[in-house]
N, C-alpha and C positions, 0 to 999 in steps of 0.2 A: 261412411264417407269415402269418396273417391280421392285417392292420394295422388298428387302430382309431384314427381321427382325430376331433378335436373342431373344430368351426367357431368361430373366434375373429374378432375385429375385424381381425386381421392375416392372415387366411386359415386354412387347415387346419393343425392341429398334432397330431402323433402323440402318443397317450396311452399306448398299450400294444400288445403283440403276443400272439397266441395261436396254438398249433399246430393247434387244432381249430375247424372252421367253426361248429359249434353253440355252443361256448363263447364265441367272438368275438361272435357275434350276441347271445347272452344278455347279455354284459357291456355291449355298446353300447346295448341296449334298457334295461337297468337304469340306466345312466348317464343316458340321456335322460329316463327317468321321475324320477330323483332330482334332477337339476338343471335340466331343461328345455332344455338345450343341444342342438344338432344334432350328431349323430355319423354317421360313415360307416365301413364295413368294406370293405376292399379285399382280394381274394383273392390268394394267392401268385403266380398266373400273370398277374395284372393283367387278367383277362378279365371280371370282374364287380365291380360296386360296389353296395353297399346303403346306403341313407340312412335314418337313424332320427331322425324329427323330429315333434314334436307328438303323440307316442304312436302314430304310424303308421310303417310300414316299406315302402320301395319299393326294388326292385333293378333294375339295368340291366346288360345285356351291353355291354362296351366294344368298340369297333371295333378290329380288329387291322390294323396297317399291314403291307403286303406289300412285300418287297424284290425288285426286278426284277433 
């Protein structure tokens, strides 16, 4: 599941989950446009995070820890 979280004064709070990448991004973008809050989408593998803020979207690959 792709997790959508909203940035609050107390940190990130989960708002919803979606099984589909495109649907999660669409919902996060619409929420950002509707209320102006910052949202992020985290993929199920925790390898990518996308930030929706100020009408813009940026995505980053997350570093993966290796176990020796």
